[in-house]
CHARMM internal coordinates of N, CA and C (Angstrom, degrees):
IC EDIT
DIST 1 N 1 CA 1.4610
DIST 1 CA 1 C 1.5223
ANGL 1 N 1 CA 1 C 111.34
DIST 1 C 2 N 1.3290
ANGL 1 CA 1 C 2 N 116.10
DIHE 1 N 1 CA 1 C 2 N -25.50
DIST 2 N 2 CA 1.4640
ANGL 1 C 2 N 2 CA 118.69
DIHE 1 CA 1 C 2 N 2 CA -179.16
DIST 2 CA 2 C 1.5282
ANGL 2 N 2 CA 2 C 110.90
DIHE 1 C 2 N 2 CA 2 C -64.54
DIST 2 C 3 N 1.3279
ANGL 2 CA 2 C 3 N 115.78
DIHE 2 N 2 CA 2 C 3 N -41.59
DIST 3 N 3 CA 1.4655
ANGL 2 C 3 N 3 CA 119.79
DIHE 2 CA 2 C 3 N 3 CA 178.93
DIST 3 CA 3 C 1.5237
ANGL 3 N 3 CA 3 C 110.30
DIHE 2 C 3 N 3 CA 3 C -65.62
DIST 3 C 4 N 1.3300
ANGL 3 CA 3 C 4 N 116.02
DIHE 3 N 3 CA 3 C 4 N -41.57
DIST 4 N 4 CA 1.4623
ANGL 3 C 4 N 4 CA 120.22
DIHE 3 CA 3 C 4 N 4 CA 179.08
DIST 4 CA 4 C 1.5256
ANGL 4 N 4 CA 4 C 110.46
DIHE 3 C 4 N 4 CA 4 C -61.81
DIST 4 C 5 N 1.3314
ANGL 4 CA 4 C 5 N 116.78
DIHE 4 N 4 CA 4 C 5 N -41.52
DIST 5 N 5 CA 1.4643
ANGL 4 C 5 N 5 CA 120.34
DIHE 4 CA 4 C 5 N 5 CA 178.49
DIST 5 CA 5 C 1.5221
ANGL 5 N 5 CA 5 C 110.87
DIHE 4 C 5 N 5 CA 5 C -61.75
DIST 5 C 6 N 1.3400
ANGL 5 CA 5 C 6 N 116.40
DIHE 5 N 5 CA 5 C 6 N -42.61
DIST 6 N 6 CA 1.4617
ANGL 5 C 6 N 6 CA 119.13
DIHE 5 CA 5 C 6 N 6 CA -179.77
DIST 6 CA 6 C 1.5221
ANGL 6 N 6 CA 6 C 110.85
DIHE 5 C 6 N 6 CA 6 C -63.41
DIST 6 C 7 N 1.3329
ANGL 6 CA 6 C 7 N 116.76
DIHE 6 N 6 CA 6 C 7 N -42.59
DIST 7 N 7 CA 1.4589
ANGL 6 C 7 N 7 CA 120.21
DIHE 6 CA 6 C 7 N 7 CA -179.86
DIST 7 CA 7 C 1.5185
ANGL 7 N 7 CA 7 C 111.18
DIHE 6 C 7 N 7 CA 7 C -67.51
DIST 7 C 8 N 1.3293
ANGL 7 CA 7 C 8 N 116.92
DIHE 7 N 7 CA 7 C 8 N -41.73
DIST 8 N 8 CA 1.4555
ANGL 7 C 8 N 8 CA 120.23
DIHE 7 CA 7 C 8 N 8 CA -175.22
DIST 8 CA 8 C 1.5210
ANGL 8 N 8 CA 8 C 112.68
DIHE 7 C 8 N 8 CA 8 C -76.73
DIST 8 C 9 N 1.3273
ANGL 8 CA 8 C 9 N 117.04
DIHE 8 N 8 CA 8 C 9 N -14.55
DIST 9 N 9 CA 1.4610
ANGL 8 C 9 N 9 CA 119.81
DIHE 8 CA 8 C 9 N 9 CA 178.95
DIST 9 CA 9 C 1.5242
ANGL 9 N 9 CA 9 C 111.85
DIHE 8 C 9 N 9 CA 9 C -104.31
DIST 9 C 10 N 1.3325
ANGL 9 CA 9 C 10 N 116.58
DIHE 9 N 9 CA 9 C 10 N 9.22
DIST 10 N 10 CA 1.4628
ANGL 9 C 10 N 10 CA 120.66
DIHE 9 CA 9 C 10 N 10 CA -179.96
DIST 10 CA 10 C 1.5288
ANGL 10 N 10 CA 10 C 109.00
DIHE 9 C 10 N 10 CA 10 C -95.17
DIST 10 C 11 N 1.3374
ANGL 10 CA 10 C 11 N 116.47
DIHE 10 N 10 CA 10 C 11 N 123.79
DIST 11 N 11 CA 1.4718
ANGL 10 C 11 N 11 CA 118.98
DIHE 10 CA 10 C 11 N 11 CA 179.16
DIST 11 CA 11 C 1.5272
ANGL 11 N 11 CA 11 C 110.83
DIHE 10 C 11 N 11 CA 11 C -59.27
DIST 11 C 12 N 1.3195
ANGL 11 CA 11 C 12 N 116.72
DIHE 11 N 11 CA 11 C 12 N 138.67
DIST 12 N 12 CA 1.4594
ANGL 11 C 12 N 12 CA 121.60
DIHE 11 CA 11 C 12 N 12 CA -178.70
DIST 12 CA 12 C 1.5254
ANGL 12 N 12 CA 12 C 109.81
DIHE 11 C 12 N 12 CA 12 C -116.34
DIST 12 C 13 N 1.3229
ANGL 12 CA 12 C 13 N 115.00
DIHE 12 N 12 CA 12 C 13 N 134.60
DIST 13 N 13 CA 1.4594
ANGL 12 C 13 N 13 CA 119.25
DIHE 12 CA 12 C 13 N 13 CA 178.19
DIST 13 CA 13 C 1.5236
ANGL 13 N 13 CA 13 C 110.98
DIHE 12 C 13 N 13 CA 13 C -60.60
DIST 13 C 14 N 1.3444
ANGL 13 CA 13 C 14 N 116.75
DIHE 13 N 13 CA 13 C 14 N -37.65
DIST 14 N 14 CA 1.4684
ANGL 13 C 14 N 14 CA 120.23
DIHE 13 CA 13 C 14 N 14 CA -177.67
DIST 14 CA 14 C 1.5198
ANGL 14 N 14 CA 14 C 111.94
DIHE 13 C 14 N 14 CA 14 C -70.15
DIST 14 C 15 N 1.3279
ANGL 14 CA 14 C 15 N 117.53
DIHE 14 N 14 CA 14 C 15 N -15.43
DIST 15 N 15 CA 1.4628
ANGL 14 C 15 N 15 CA 121.42
DIHE 14 CA 14 C 15 N 15 CA 178.73
DIST 15 CA 15 C 1.5262
ANGL 15 N 15 CA 15 C 111.09
DIHE 14 C 15 N 15 CA 15 C -103.27
DIST 15 C 16 N 1.3254
ANGL 15 CA 15 C 16 N 116.89
DIHE 15 N 15 CA 15 C 16 N 16.12
DIST 16 N 16 CA 1.4589
ANGL 15 C 16 N 16 CA 119.71
DIHE 15 CA 15 C 16 N 16 CA -178.73
DIST 16 CA 16 C 1.5167
ANGL 16 N 16 CA 16 C 111.30
DIHE 15 C 16 N 16 CA 16 C 72.18
DIST 16 C 17 N 1.3320
ANGL 16 CA 16 C 17 N 116.10
DIHE 16 N 16 CA 16 C 17 N 34.15
DIST 17 N 17 CA 1.4626
ANGL 16 C 17 N 17 CA 123.88
DIHE 16 CA 16 C 17 N 17 CA 179.78
DIST 17 CA 17 C 1.5203
ANGL 17 N 17 CA 17 C 112.82
DIHE 16 C 17 N 17 CA 17 C 62.85
DIST 17 C 18 N 1.3221
ANGL 17 CA 17 C 18 N 116.59
DIHE 17 N 17 CA 17 C 18 N 24.82
DIST 18 N 18 CA 1.4596
ANGL 17 C 18 N 18 CA 120.27
DIHE 17 CA 17 C 18 N 18 CA 168.35
DIST 18 CA 18 C 1.5178
ANGL 18 N 18 CA 18 C 106.98
DIHE 17 C 18 N 18 CA 18 C -96.39
DIST 18 C 19 N 1.3072
ANGL 18 CA 18 C 19 N 115.78
DIHE 18 N 18 CA 18 C 19 N 158.75
DIST 19 N 19 CA 1.4540
ANGL 18 C 19 N 19 CA 118.76
DIHE 18 CA 18 C 19 N 19 CA 176.32
DIST 19 CA 19 C 1.5205
ANGL 19 N 19 CA 19 C 108.72
DIHE 18 C 19 N 19 CA 19 C -84.90
DIST 19 C 20 N 1.3308
ANGL 19 CA 19 C 20 N 117.48
DIHE 19 N 19 CA 19 C 20 N 154.41
DIST 20 N 20 CA 1.4692
ANGL 19 C 20 N 20 CA 119.59
DIHE 19 CA 19 C 20 N 20 CA 176.74
DIST 20 CA 20 C 1.5222
ANGL 20 N 20 CA 20 C 112.86
DIHE 19 C 20 N 20 CA 20 C -54.59
DIST 20 C 21 N 1.3355
ANGL 20 CA 20 C 21 N 117.64
DIHE 20 N 20 CA 20 C 21 N -36.05
DIST 21 N 21 CA 1.4628
ANGL 20 C 21 N 21 CA 119.90
DIHE 20 CA 20 C 21 N 21 CA 178.66
DIST 21 CA 21 C 1.5204
ANGL 21 N 21 CA 21 C 110.98
DIHE 20 C 21 N 21 CA 21 C -64.58
DIST 21 C 22 N 1.3286
ANGL 21 CA 21 C 22 N 117.75
DIHE 21 N 21 CA 21 C 22 N -39.61
DIST 22 N 22 CA 1.4571
ANGL 21 C 22 N 22 CA 120.80
DIHE 21 CA 21 C 22 N 22 CA 179.97
DIST 22 CA 22 C 1.5210
ANGL 22 N 22 CA 22 C 110.30
DIHE 21 C 22 N 22 CA 22 C -65.08
DIST 22 C 23 N 1.3206
ANGL 22 CA 22 C 23 N 116.83
DIHE 22 N 22 CA 22 C 23 N -39.89
DIST 23 N 23 CA 1.4602
ANGL 22 C 23 N 23 CA 120.41
DIHE 22 CA 22 C 23 N 23 CA 179.35
DIST 23 CA 23 C 1.5216
ANGL 23 N 23 CA 23 C 110.21
DIHE 22 C 23 N 23 CA 23 C -69.32
DIST 23 C 24 N 1.3247
ANGL 23 CA 23 C 24 N 116.18
DIHE 23 N 23 CA 23 C 24 N -43.75
DIST 24 N 24 CA 1.4590
ANGL 23 C 24 N 24 CA 120.72
DIHE 23 CA 23 C 24 N 24 CA -176.45
DIST 24 CA 24 C 1.5230
ANGL 24 N 24 CA 24 C 111.90
DIHE 23 C 24 N 24 CA 24 C -66.23
DIST 24 C 25 N 1.3344
ANGL 24 CA 24 C 25 N 116.01
DIHE 24 N 24 CA 24 C 25 N -44.31
DIST 25 N 25 CA 1.4586
ANGL 24 C 25 N 25 CA 119.78
DIHE 24 CA 24 C 25 N 25 CA -176.85
DIST 25 CA 25 C 1.5257
ANGL 25 N 25 CA 25 C 112.35
DIHE 24 C 25 N 25 CA 25 C -91.97
DIST 25 C 26 N 1.3266
ANGL 25 CA 25 C 26 N 116.92
DIHE 25 N 25 CA 25 C 26 N -7.13
DIST 26 N 26 CA 1.4519
ANGL 25 C 26 N 26 CA 120.43
DIHE 25 CA 25 C 26 N 26 CA 179.22
DIST 26 CA 26 C 1.5183
ANGL 26 N 26 CA 26 C 112.63
DIHE 25 C 26 N 26 CA 26 C 68.09
DIST 26 C 27 N 1.3393
ANGL 26 CA 26 C 27 N 116.51
DIHE 26 N 26 CA 26 C 27 N 33.74
DIST 27 N 27 CA 1.4606
ANGL 26 C 27 N 27 CA 120.00
DIHE 26 CA 26 C 27 N 27 CA -179.71
DIST 27 CA 27 C 1.5210
ANGL 27 N 27 CA 27 C 109.81
DIHE 26 C 27 N 27 CA 27 C -102.94
DIST 27 C 28 N 1.3207
ANGL 27 CA 27 C 28 N 115.77
DIHE 27 N 27 CA 27 C 28 N 153.43
DIST 28 N 28 CA 1.4531
ANGL 27 C 28 N 28 CA 120.80
DIHE 27 CA 27 C 28 N 28 CA 178.40
DIST 28 CA 28 C 1.5277
ANGL 28 N 28 CA 28 C 108.76
DIHE 27 C 28 N 28 CA 28 C -114.35
DIST 28 C 29 N 1.3184
ANGL 28 CA 28 C 29 N 117.49
DIHE 28 N 28 CA 28 C 29 N 139.47
DIST 29 N 29 CA 1.4607
ANGL 28 C 29 N 29 CA 119.69
DIHE 28 CA 28 C 29 N 29 CA 177.44
DIST 29 CA 29 C 1.5138
ANGL 29 N 29 CA 29 C 110.47
DIHE 28 C 29 N 29 CA 29 C -68.59
DIST 29 C 30 N 1.3278
ANGL 29 CA 29 C 30 N 120.80
DIHE 29 N 29 CA 29 C 30 N 151.69
DIST 30 N 30 CA 1.4632
ANGL 29 C 30 N 30 CA 124.24
DIHE 29 CA 29 C 30 N 30 CA -2.03
DIST 30 CA 30 C 1.5294
ANGL 30 N 30 CA 30 C 111.76
DIHE 29 C 30 N 30 CA 30 C -98.90
DIST 30 C 31 N 1.2919
ANGL 30 CA 30 C 31 N 117.42
DIHE 30 N 30 CA 30 C 31 N 83.57
DIST 31 N 31 CA 1.4611
ANGL 30 C 31 N 31 CA 121.96
DIHE 30 CA 30 C 31 N 31 CA 177.68
DIST 31 CA 31 C 1.5177
ANGL 31 N 31 CA 31 C 108.77
DIHE 30 C 31 N 31 CA 31 C -96.54
DIST 31 C 32 N 1.3055
ANGL 31 CA 31 C 32 N 115.63
DIHE 31 N 31 CA 31 C 32 N 122.25
DIST 32 N 32 CA 1.4589
ANGL 31 C 32 N 32 CA 119.93
DIHE 31 CA 31 C 32 N 32 CA 179.61
DIST 32 CA 32 C 1.5209
ANGL 32 N 32 CA 32 C 109.50
DIHE 31 C 32 N 32 CA 32 C -95.76
DIST 32 C 33 N 1.3195
ANGL 32 CA 32 C 33 N 116.02
DIHE 32 N 32 CA 32 C 33 N 131.24
DIST 33 N 33 CA 1.4582
ANGL 32 C 33 N 33 CA 121.03
DIHE 32 CA 32 C 33 N 33 CA 177.40
DIST 33 CA 33 C 1.5242
ANGL 33 N 33 CA 33 C 109.18
DIHE 32 C 33 N 33 CA 33 C -102.14
DIST 33 C 34 N 1.3013
ANGL 33 CA 33 C 34 N 116.41
DIHE 33 N 33 CA 33 C 34 N 129.69
DIST 34 N 34 CA 1.4612
ANGL 33 C 34 N 34 CA 120.04
DIHE 33 CA 33 C 34 N 34 CA 176.36
DIST 34 CA 34 C 1.5191
ANGL 34 N 34 CA 34 C 108.69
DIHE 33 C 34 N 34 CA 34 C -78.78
DIST 34 C 35 N 1.3284
ANGL 34 CA 34 C 35 N 115.77
DIHE 34 N 34 CA 34 C 35 N 130.15
DIST 35 N 35 CA 1.4593
ANGL 34 C 35 N 35 CA 118.67
DIHE 34 CA 34 C 35 N 35 CA -178.96
DIST 35 CA 35 C 1.5144
ANGL 35 N 35 CA 35 C 110.78
DIHE 34 C 35 N 35 CA 35 C -105.81
END
COOR INIT
IC SEED 1 N 1 CA 1 C
IC BUILD
């Protein structure tokens, strides 16, 4: 899961420099999610 977290929290040029998690959850930085 650590690798998945790193990949999903890395901004992507194809996503307009948003991270996959931001796109998937529809969140905007800097929103912190409590885990």
